[in-house]
PDB file with one MODEL, atoms N, CA, C and O in Angstrom:
MODEL        1
ATOM      1  N   MET A   1      98.771 116.521 100.813  1.00  0.00           N
ATOM      2  CA  MET A   1      98.587 115.164 101.242  1.00  0.00           C
ATOM      3  C   MET A   1      99.935 114.453 101.292  1.00  0.00           C
ATOM      4  O   MET A   1     100.862 114.776 100.549  1.00  0.00           O
ATOM      5  N   SER A   2     100.011 113.500 102.170  1.00  0.00           N
ATOM      6  CA  SER A   2     101.251 112.740 102.275  1.00  0.00           C
ATOM      7  C   SER A   2     100.933 111.299 102.657  1.00  0.00           C
ATOM      8  O   SER A   2      99.802 110.977 103.021  1.00  0.00           O
ATOM      9  N   ILE A   3     101.929 110.449 102.573  1.00  0.00           N
ATOM     10  CA  ILE A   3     101.771 109.039 102.903  1.00  0.00           C
ATOM     11  C   ILE A   3     101.334 108.912 104.365  1.00  0.00           C
ATOM     12  O   ILE A   3     101.860 109.586 105.251  1.00  0.00           O
ATOM     13  N   GLY A   4     100.361 108.033 104.589  1.00  0.00           N
ATOM     14  CA  GLY A   4      99.849 107.811 105.934  1.00  0.00           C
ATOM     15  C   GLY A   4      98.602 108.615 106.250  1.00  0.00           C
ATOM     16  O   GLY A   4      97.884 108.295 107.197  1.00  0.00           O
ATOM     17  N   PHE A   5      98.336 109.648 105.476  1.00  0.00           N
ATOM     18  CA  PHE A   5      97.149 110.470 105.684  1.00  0.00           C
ATOM     19  C   PHE A   5      95.916 109.652 105.316  1.00  0.00           C
ATOM     20  O   PHE A   5      95.980 108.815 104.415  1.00  0.00           O
ATOM     21  N   SER A   6      94.809 109.878 105.989  1.00  0.00           N
ATOM     22  CA  SER A   6      93.552 109.206 105.647  1.00  0.00           C
ATOM     23  C   SER A   6      92.601 110.200 104.999  1.00  0.00           C
ATOM     24  O   SER A   6      92.308 111.257 105.559  1.00  0.00           O
ATOM     25  N   LEU A   7      92.131 109.848 103.825  1.00  0.00           N
ATOM     26  CA  LEU A   7      91.191 110.685 103.087  1.00  0.00           C
ATOM     27  C   LEU A   7      89.758 110.342 103.480  1.00  0.00           C
ATOM     28  O   LEU A   7      89.466 109.212 103.869  1.00  0.00           O
ATOM     29  N   GLY A   8      88.888 111.307 103.378  1.00  0.00           N
ATOM     30  CA  GLY A   8      87.464 111.044 103.519  1.00  0.00           C
ATOM     31  C   GLY A   8      86.967 110.324 102.278  1.00  0.00           C
ATOM     32  O   GLY A   8      87.503 110.536 101.190  1.00  0.00           O
ATOM     33  N   SER A   9      85.955 109.481 102.416  1.00  0.00           N
ATOM     34  CA  SER A   9      85.498 108.635 101.305  1.00  0.00           C
ATOM     35  C   SER A   9      85.055 109.431 100.082  1.00  0.00           C
ATOM     36  O   SER A   9      85.100 108.915  98.966  1.00  0.00           O
ATOM     37  N   MET A  10      84.631 110.666 100.270  1.00  0.00           N
ATOM     38  CA  MET A  10      84.212 111.454  99.110  1.00  0.00           C
ATOM     39  C   MET A  10      85.379 111.823  98.195  1.00  0.00           C
ATOM     40  O   MET A  10      85.156 112.241  97.058  1.00  0.00           O
ATOM     41  N   PHE A  11      86.619 111.675  98.668  1.00  0.00           N
ATOM     42  CA  PHE A  11      87.792 112.027  97.864  1.00  0.00           C
ATOM     43  C   PHE A  11      88.409 110.836  97.136  1.00  0.00           C
ATOM     44  O   PHE A  11      89.298 111.025  96.305  1.00  0.00           O
ATOM     45  N   TYR A  12      87.959 109.614  97.427  1.00  0.00           N
ATOM     46  CA  TYR A  12      88.540 108.469  96.726  1.00  0.00           C
ATOM     47  C   TYR A  12      87.469 107.536  96.153  1.00  0.00           C
ATOM     48  O   TYR A  12      87.712 106.345  95.958  1.00  0.00           O
ATOM     49  N   GLY A  13      86.300 108.082  95.891  1.00  0.00           N
ATOM     50  CA  GLY A  13      85.240 107.310  95.246  1.00  0.00           C
ATOM     51  C   GLY A  13      85.627 106.925  93.829  1.00  0.00           C
ATOM     52  O   GLY A  13      86.598 107.446  93.280  1.00  0.00           O
ATOM     53  N   ASN A  14      84.860 106.004  93.233  1.00  0.00           N
ATOM     54  CA  ASN A  14      85.254 105.462  91.929  1.00  0.00           C
ATOM     55  C   ASN A  14      85.302 106.506  90.810  1.00  0.00           C
ATOM     56  O   ASN A  14      85.904 106.245  89.768  1.00  0.00           O
ATOM     57  N   ARG A  15      84.697 107.657  90.990  1.00  0.00           N
ATOM     58  CA  ARG A  15      84.805 108.675  89.932  1.00  0.00           C
ATOM     59  C   ARG A  15      86.191 109.321  89.882  1.00  0.00           C
ATOM     60  O   ARG A  15      86.524 109.994  88.907  1.00  0.00           O
ATOM     61  N   TYR A  16      86.998 109.120  90.927  1.00  0.00           N
ATOM     62  CA  TYR A  16      88.360 109.651  90.952  1.00  0.00           C
ATOM     63  C   TYR A  16      89.408 108.596  90.589  1.00  0.00           C
ATOM     64  O   TYR A  16      90.587 108.924  90.454  1.00  0.00           O
ATOM     65  N   TRP A  17      89.001 107.353  90.433  1.00  0.00           N
ATOM     66  CA  TRP A  17      89.943 106.283  90.135  1.00  0.00           C
ATOM     67  C   TRP A  17      90.556 106.466  88.753  1.00  0.00           C
ATOM     68  O   TRP A  17      89.894 106.912  87.815  1.00  0.00           O
ATOM     69  N   ILE A  18      91.811 106.120  88.649  1.00  0.00           N
ATOM     70  CA  ILE A  18      92.475 106.032  87.350  1.00  0.00           C
ATOM     71  C   ILE A  18      92.345 104.567  86.947  1.00  0.00           C
ATOM     72  O   ILE A  18      93.099 103.714  87.415  1.00  0.00           O
ATOM     73  N   ASN A  19      91.380 104.284  86.075  1.00  0.00           N
ATOM     74  CA  ASN A  19      91.029 102.906  85.750  1.00  0.00           C
ATOM     75  C   ASN A  19      92.042 102.189  84.876  1.00  0.00           C
ATOM     76  O   ASN A  19      92.065 100.958  84.844  1.00  0.00           O
ATOM     77  N   ASP A  20      92.875 102.929  84.171  1.00  0.00           N
ATOM     78  CA  ASP A  20      93.890 102.314  83.328  1.00  0.00           C
ATOM     79  C   ASP A  20      95.253 102.917  83.677  1.00  0.00           C
ATOM     80  O   ASP A  20      95.752 103.779  82.954  1.00  0.00           O
ATOM     81  N   PRO A  21      95.857 102.465  84.783  1.00  0.00           N
ATOM     82  CA  PRO A  21      97.142 103.053  85.197  1.00  0.00           C
ATOM     83  C   PRO A  21      98.229 102.920  84.136  1.00  0.00           C
ATOM     84  O   PRO A  21      99.123 103.762  84.053  1.00  0.00           O
ATOM     85  N   TRP A  22      98.154 101.857  83.318  1.00  0.00           N
ATOM     86  CA  TRP A  22      99.161 101.656  82.283  1.00  0.00           C
ATOM     87  C   TRP A  22      99.195 102.831  81.315  1.00  0.00           C
ATOM     88  O   TRP A  22     100.265 103.220  80.846  1.00  0.00           O
ATOM     89  N   GLN A  23      98.031 103.397  81.014  1.00  0.00           N
ATOM     90  CA  GLN A  23      97.946 104.539  80.088  1.00  0.00           C
ATOM     91  C   GLN A  23      98.761 105.726  80.606  1.00  0.00           C
ATOM     92  O   GLN A  23      99.281 106.512  79.814  1.00  0.00           O
ATOM     93  N   TYR A  24      98.872 105.858  81.912  1.00  0.00           N
ATOM     94  CA  TYR A  24      99.621 106.953  82.528  1.00  0.00           C
ATOM     95  C   TYR A  24     101.010 106.517  82.996  1.00  0.00           C
ATOM     96  O   TYR A  24     101.731 107.277  83.642  1.00  0.00           O
ATOM     97  N   ARG A  25     101.365 105.284  82.658  1.00  0.00           N
ATOM     98  CA  ARG A  25     102.663 104.710  83.047  1.00  0.00           C
ATOM     99  C   ARG A  25     102.811 104.600  84.555  1.00  0.00           C
ATOM    100  O   ARG A  25     103.897 104.786  85.104  1.00  0.00           O
ATOM    101  N   LEU A  26     101.710 104.297  85.210  1.00  0.00           N
ATOM    102  CA  LEU A  26     101.715 104.031  86.646  1.00  0.00           C
ATOM    103  C   LEU A  26     101.775 102.520  86.848  1.00  0.00           C
ATOM    104  O   LEU A  26     101.270 101.766  86.017  1.00  0.00           O
ATOM    105  N   PRO A  27     102.385 102.071  87.942  1.00  0.00           N
ATOM    106  CA  PRO A  27     102.425 100.630  88.207  1.00  0.00           C
ATOM    107  C   PRO A  27     101.010 100.077  88.425  1.00  0.00           C
ATOM    108  O   PRO A  27     100.142 100.783  88.938  1.00  0.00           O
ATOM    109  N   PRO A  28     100.779  98.820  88.037  1.00  0.00           N
ATOM    110  CA  PRO A  28      99.470  98.223  88.283  1.00  0.00           C
ATOM    111  C   PRO A  28      99.225  98.075  89.785  1.00  0.00           C
ATOM    112  O   PRO A  28     100.165  97.967  90.572  1.00  0.00           O
ATOM    113  N   VAL A  29      97.959  98.073  90.163  1.00  0.00           N
ATOM    114  CA  VAL A  29      97.601  97.906  91.579  1.00  0.00           C
ATOM    115  C   VAL A  29      96.633  96.734  91.718  1.00  0.00           C
ATOM    116  O   VAL A  29      95.915  96.382  90.782  1.00  0.00           O
ATOM    117  N   TYR A  30      96.635  96.149  92.899  1.00  0.00           N
ATOM    118  CA  TYR A  30      95.821  94.967  93.162  1.00  0.00           C
ATOM    119  C   TYR A  30      95.139  95.104  94.514  1.00  0.00           C
ATOM    120  O   TYR A  30      95.490  95.955  95.331  1.00  0.00           O
ATOM    121  N   GLY A  31      94.158  94.243  94.725  1.00  0.00           N
ATOM    122  CA  GLY A  31      93.470  94.217  96.014  1.00  0.00           C
ATOM    123  C   GLY A  31      92.718  95.506  96.276  1.00  0.00           C
ATOM    124  O   GLY A  31      92.037  96.023  95.390  1.00  0.00           O
ATOM    125  N   PRO A  32      92.839  96.031  97.489  1.00  0.00           N
ATOM    126  CA  PRO A  32      92.051  97.210  97.865  1.00  0.00           C
ATOM    127  C   PRO A  32      92.664  98.540  97.429  1.00  0.00           C
ATOM    128  O   PRO A  32      92.157  99.598  97.803  1.00  0.00           O
ATOM    129  N   TYR A  33      93.740  98.506  96.650  1.00  0.00           N
ATOM    130  CA  TYR A  33      94.437  99.738  96.295  1.00  0.00           C
ATOM    131  C   TYR A  33      93.985 100.263  94.938  1.00  0.00           C
ATOM    132  O   TYR A  33      93.728  99.497  94.009  1.00  0.00           O
ATOM    133  N   ARG A  34      93.894 101.578  94.847  1.00  0.00           N
ATOM    134  CA  ARG A  34      93.545 102.238  93.588  1.00  0.00           C
ATOM    135  C   ARG A  34      94.354 103.521  93.471  1.00  0.00           C
ATOM    136  O   ARG A  34      94.588 104.223  94.454  1.00  0.00           O
ATOM    137  N   TRP A  35      94.776 103.810  92.240  1.00  0.00           N
ATOM    138  CA  TRP A  35      95.342 105.122  91.950  1.00  0.00           C
ATOM    139  C   TRP A  35      94.175 106.076  91.796  1.00  0.00           C
ATOM    140  O   TRP A  35      93.204 105.771  91.104  1.00  0.00           O
ATOM    141  N   ILE A  36      94.267 107.218  92.431  1.00  0.00           N
ATOM    142  CA  ILE A  36      93.230 108.234  92.291  1.00  0.00           C
ATOM    143  C   ILE A  36      93.872 109.566  91.937  1.00  0.00           C
ATOM    144  O   ILE A  36      95.036 109.820  92.246  1.00  0.00           O
ATOM    145  N   ARG A  37      93.086 110.404  91.283  1.00  0.00           N
ATOM    146  CA  ARG A  37      93.534 111.763  90.997  1.00  0.00           C
ATOM    147  C   ARG A  37      93.038 112.659  92.107  1.00  0.00           C
ATOM    148  O   ARG A  37      91.859 112.646  92.462  1.00  0.00           O
ATOM    149  N   TYR A  38      93.964 113.444  92.654  1.00  0.00           N
ATOM    150  CA  TYR A  38      93.619 114.396  93.702  1.00  0.00           C
ATOM    151  C   TYR A  38      94.224 115.728  93.293  1.00  0.00           C
ATOM    152  O   TYR A  38      95.406 115.981  93.529  1.00  0.00           O
ATOM    153  N   TYR A  39      93.412 116.578  92.681  1.00  0.00           N
ATOM    154  CA  TYR A  39      93.866 117.824  92.067  1.00  0.00           C
ATOM    155  C   TYR A  39      94.951 117.500  91.050  1.00  0.00           C
ATOM    156  O   TYR A  39      94.676 116.772  90.096  1.00  0.00           O
ATOM    157  N   ASP A  40      96.171 118.005  91.207  1.00  0.00           N
ATOM    158  CA  ASP A  40      97.245 117.730  90.245  1.00  0.00           C
ATOM    159  C   ASP A  40      98.091 116.523  90.631  1.00  0.00           C
ATOM    160  O   ASP A  40      99.035 116.173  89.922  1.00  0.00           O
ATOM    161  N   ASP A  41      97.762 115.893  91.740  1.00  0.00           N
ATOM    162  CA  ASP A  41      98.553 114.770  92.240  1.00  0.00           C
ATOM    163  C   ASP A  41      97.874 113.439  91.930  1.00  0.00           C
ATOM    164  O   ASP A  41      96.681 113.382  91.632  1.00  0.00           O
ATOM    165  N   VAL A  42      98.659 112.381  92.008  1.00  0.00           N
ATOM    166  CA  VAL A  42      98.146 111.017  91.923  1.00  0.00           C
ATOM    167  C   VAL A  42      98.501 110.333  93.231  1.00  0.00           C
ATOM    168  O   VAL A  42      99.638 110.400  93.698  1.00  0.00           O
ATOM    169  N   MET A  43      97.506 109.673  93.816  1.00  0.00           N
ATOM    170  CA  MET A  43      97.741 108.996  95.090  1.00  0.00           C
ATOM    171  C   MET A  43      97.304 107.546  94.994  1.00  0.00           C
ATOM    172  O   MET A  43      96.305 107.227  94.348  1.00  0.00           O
ATOM    173  N   LEU A  44      98.052 106.682  95.635  1.00  0.00           N
ATOM    174  CA  LEU A  44      97.670 105.293  95.779  1.00  0.00           C
ATOM    175  C   LEU A  44      96.960 105.177  97.117  1.00  0.00           C
ATOM    176  O   LEU A  44      97.543 105.456  98.165  1.00  0.00           O
ATOM    177  N   VAL A  45      95.698 104.762  97.077  1.00  0.00           N
ATOM    178  CA  VAL A  45      94.857 104.767  98.268  1.00  0.00           C
ATOM    179  C   VAL A  45      94.282 103.378  98.515  1.00  0.00           C
ATOM    180  O   VAL A  45      93.864 102.688  97.585  1.00  0.00           O
ATOM    181  N   ASP A  46      94.270 102.984  99.777  1.00  0.00           N
ATOM    182  CA  ASP A  46      93.555 101.779 100.199  1.00  0.00           C
ATOM    183  C   ASP A  46      92.082 102.172 100.286  1.00  0.00           C
ATOM    184  O   ASP A  46      91.705 102.931 101.179  1.00  0.00           O
ATOM    185  N   ILE A  47      91.244 101.671  99.379  1.00  0.00           N
ATOM    186  CA  ILE A  47      89.863 102.136  99.317  1.00  0.00           C
ATOM    187  C   ILE A  47      89.007 101.610 100.471  1.00  0.00           C
ATOM    188  O   ILE A  47      87.872 102.057 100.637  1.00  0.00           O
ATOM    189  N   TYR A  48      89.518 100.679 101.268  1.00  0.00           N
ATOM    190  CA  TYR A  48      88.774 100.219 102.446  1.00  0.00           C
ATOM    191  C   TYR A  48      88.975 101.150 103.629  1.00  0.00           C
ATOM    192  O   TYR A  48      88.041 101.404 104.389  1.00  0.00           O
ATOM    193  N   SER A  49      90.192 101.660 103.786  1.00  0.00           N
ATOM    194  CA  SER A  49      90.490 102.504 104.946  1.00  0.00           C
ATOM    195  C   SER A  49      90.642 103.977 104.602  1.00  0.00           C
ATOM    196  O   SER A  49      90.512 104.833 105.477  1.00  0.00           O
ATOM    197  N   GLY A  50      90.921 104.289 103.320  1.00  0.00           N
ATOM    198  CA  GLY A  50      91.166 105.661 102.912  1.00  0.00           C
ATOM    199  C   GLY A  50      92.593 106.116 103.137  1.00  0.00           C
ATOM    200  O   GLY A  50      92.918 107.280 102.905  1.00  0.00           O
ATOM    201  N   GLN A  51      93.446 105.212 103.587  1.00  0.00           N
ATOM    202  CA  GLN A  51      94.838 105.585 103.870  1.00  0.00           C
ATOM    203  C   GLN A  51      95.635 105.752 102.580  1.00  0.00           C
ATOM    204  O   GLN A  51      95.564 104.916 101.678  1.00  0.00           O
ATOM    205  N   VAL A  52      96.392 106.842 102.507  1.00  0.00           N
ATOM    206  CA  VAL A  52      97.269 107.123 101.372  1.00  0.00           C
ATOM    207  C   VAL A  52      98.549 106.305 101.527  1.00  0.00           C
ATOM    208  O   VAL A  52      99.233 106.389 102.547  1.00  0.00           O
ATOM    209  N   VAL A  53      98.860 105.514 100.504  1.00  0.00           N
ATOM    210  CA  VAL A  53     100.012 104.622 100.541  1.00  0.00           C
ATOM    211  C   VAL A  53     101.200 105.204  99.773  1.00  0.00           C
ATOM    212  O   VAL A  53     102.354 104.976 100.136  1.00  0.00           O
ATOM    213  N   ASP A  54     100.908 105.956  98.709  1.00  0.00           N
ATOM    214  CA  ASP A  54     101.964 106.560  97.892  1.00  0.00           C
ATOM    215  C   ASP A  54     101.400 107.819  97.247  1.00  0.00           C
ATOM    216  O   ASP A  54     100.193 107.923  97.027  1.00  0.00           O
ATOM    217  N   VAL A  55     102.277 108.778  96.945  1.00  0.00           N
ATOM    218  CA  VAL A  55     101.865 110.037  96.324  1.00  0.00           C
ATOM    219  C   VAL A  55     102.870 110.406  95.238  1.00  0.00           C
ATOM    220  O   VAL A  55     104.081 110.313  95.438  1.00  0.00           O
ATOM    221  N   ILE A  56     102.355 110.823  94.094  1.00  0.00           N
ATOM    222  CA  ILE A  56     103.188 111.419  93.054  1.00  0.00           C
ATOM    223  C   ILE A  56     102.669 112.847  92.888  1.00  0.00           C
ATOM    224  O   ILE A  56     101.568 113.061  92.379  1.00  0.00           O
ATOM    225  N   TYR A  57     103.457 113.803  93.314  1.00  0.00           N
ATOM    226  CA  TYR A  57     103.044 115.207  93.295  1.00  0.00           C
ATOM    227  C   TYR A  57     103.156 115.801  91.888  1.00  0.00           C
ATOM    228  O   TYR A  57     104.037 115.425  91.116  1.00  0.00           O
ATOM    229  N   ASP A  58     102.256 116.728  91.568  1.00  0.00           N
ATOM    230  CA  ASP A  58     102.252 117.467  90.295  1.00  0.00           C
ATOM    231  C   ASP A  58     102.271 116.534  89.073  1.00  0.00           C
ATOM    232  O   ASP A  58     102.928 116.837  88.077  1.00  0.00           O
ATOM    233  N   PHE A  59     101.578 115.438  89.142  1.00  0.00           N
ATOM    234  CA  PHE A  59     101.516 114.492  88.039  1.00  0.00           C
ATOM    235  C   PHE A  59     100.751 115.079  86.857  1.00  0.00           C
ATOM    236  O   PHE A  59     101.171 114.942  85.708  1.00  0.00           O
ATOM    237  N   PHE A  60      99.632 115.731  87.143  1.00  0.00           N
ATOM    238  CA  PHE A  60      98.823 116.396  86.115  1.00  0.00           C
ATOM    239  C   PHE A  60      99.053 117.901  86.221  1.00  0.00           C
ATOM    240  O   PHE A  60      98.416 118.556  87.046  1.00  0.00           O
ATOM    241  N   TRP A  61      99.908 118.441  85.442  1.00  0.00           N
ATOM    242  CA  TRP A  61     100.162 119.883  85.523  1.00  0.00           C
ATOM    243  C   TRP A  61      99.894 120.553  84.241  1.00  0.00           C
ATOM    244  O   TRP A  61     100.056 121.769  84.133  1.00  0.00           O
TER     245      TRP A  61
ENDMDL
END
């Protein structure tokens, strides 16, 4: 996955959200954006459009 890619809604549903980004030392997010776990990566996703805004690769290894 990379910035600009659009995910299908089944990949960024609330069960994948990182609800406490501070615990993982991720920046806080606001509005339609959520940090989600995608395999070993963390992605910042616009939950209205599914567009990937930022990616941190191999975050969970």
